[in-house]
C-alpha positions, 0 to 999 in steps of 0.5 A: 471510478474505483478508489485506492484502498491501501499501499503495502510495504513488505518487511518480510521478517524485519517488522520490528526494525521497520516499525521502529523506523516509521515510528521514529519518522513520526507516523502513528502505527496501529497496534501489531495485527495478527492475520488469520492467514499467517501474516502480521501488520501495522497500519498508518491510517488516513481518512482515505487510503493508508499505508500498511507494513506487512510481514510474517511472524517468527514462529507459527503459520507464515503467509507464503504469498508474503514470503514469495513477494519482493522486499519493500514496496510490494502491494497495490490494493484497490477498494471494493464494496462487493468482492463477488461483483468485482470477481465476476467483472474481472472474469468477464473481462478475461482476467484469471482472478482468484475467487474471493477469500476472507480473513480476519485479525483481532482488534482491541478497542476500549478493552474489548477484542473484535475481529476486523474482517476482510474479503479480497479478490487476488490475481495470480502473481504473474498477472502484474509483474511489479508486485501484488495487486488485489481488491479489498472489501472491508466488512468492518471498516469501523475497526480500521478507520479509528479516530485515535489512529488518524493523526500523525505527528509528522502531518501524514494525511494521504496517498496521492500517486503510485508509480510503477516501472515497466519495460513496456508501459504502454502495454501494461497500462491497458492491463491496469486500466482494465483490471481497475475498471478505469481508463488509460491516459497519457502523462508527462512521464508515461501513462496513468490510470486515474482512480477516484482519489489518486493516480496510478502512473506507469513509466518505462523502466528496465525491470518491472517494479513498484517504484514509489508511492507519493505521500501527502503531508500538511507540511514537510518540516516535521518529517524532514527534521526526523529523517535527518536525525536518522542515520539509515534514512536518506532525505532529499528535499526541493521545495514542496517535494522530497524523497525519503529513502530507506536503504535497509528496506529497499524503499523510496517514498515521494513526499509532498506538502499540501 
């Protein structure tokens, strides 16, 4: 069964403001990365799937697919160990997948610079109306999952669920299940596609969109204190669950304590 690799939040040209907010909320952000494709990023790592802030630099090469994508929760990325095999399977299944592409970004470790390298299999943007969906093969995972980046002051430790709204959830869930080489199941609120370490849930909504990602925390107490101290963050908690809304980034995240 496939695994969730990471979830992408598109900041467009607002990376400085976004990284400041997530840092203030107690997330450990990796140093700013500069992709060979013309995008910039910060990661919030866990031992499994991670959060990524992506945007474009103010000058120079600027990645068009990021600029053409929605602001806020925008990318659902599935892990693959073999991009070529994934591409072949998708073509055999009837998807118009794009051939695997490779890109990199410099990473400095102990004063030495290395290239973190990736291969991805992407779809035409119209394949999934809610946002960007693609597969990622990590060629240098040791440059991404670093022990110094795995600890977060707020206790962030994983991603449990990703919720997608659709005007026709029953039809769309079959598309996601086929793409992910998984299957569709009924859920309390709609339909879901199980992954090895998370659930993709598709629920009915007026327009297609990536609605929320559910983040796991050791406890909600620290992030609650931080969220309540920020004027541009809305925090609503009920027991072991909470919603975190960042109006400036059109973003709502669901938080759950272990």
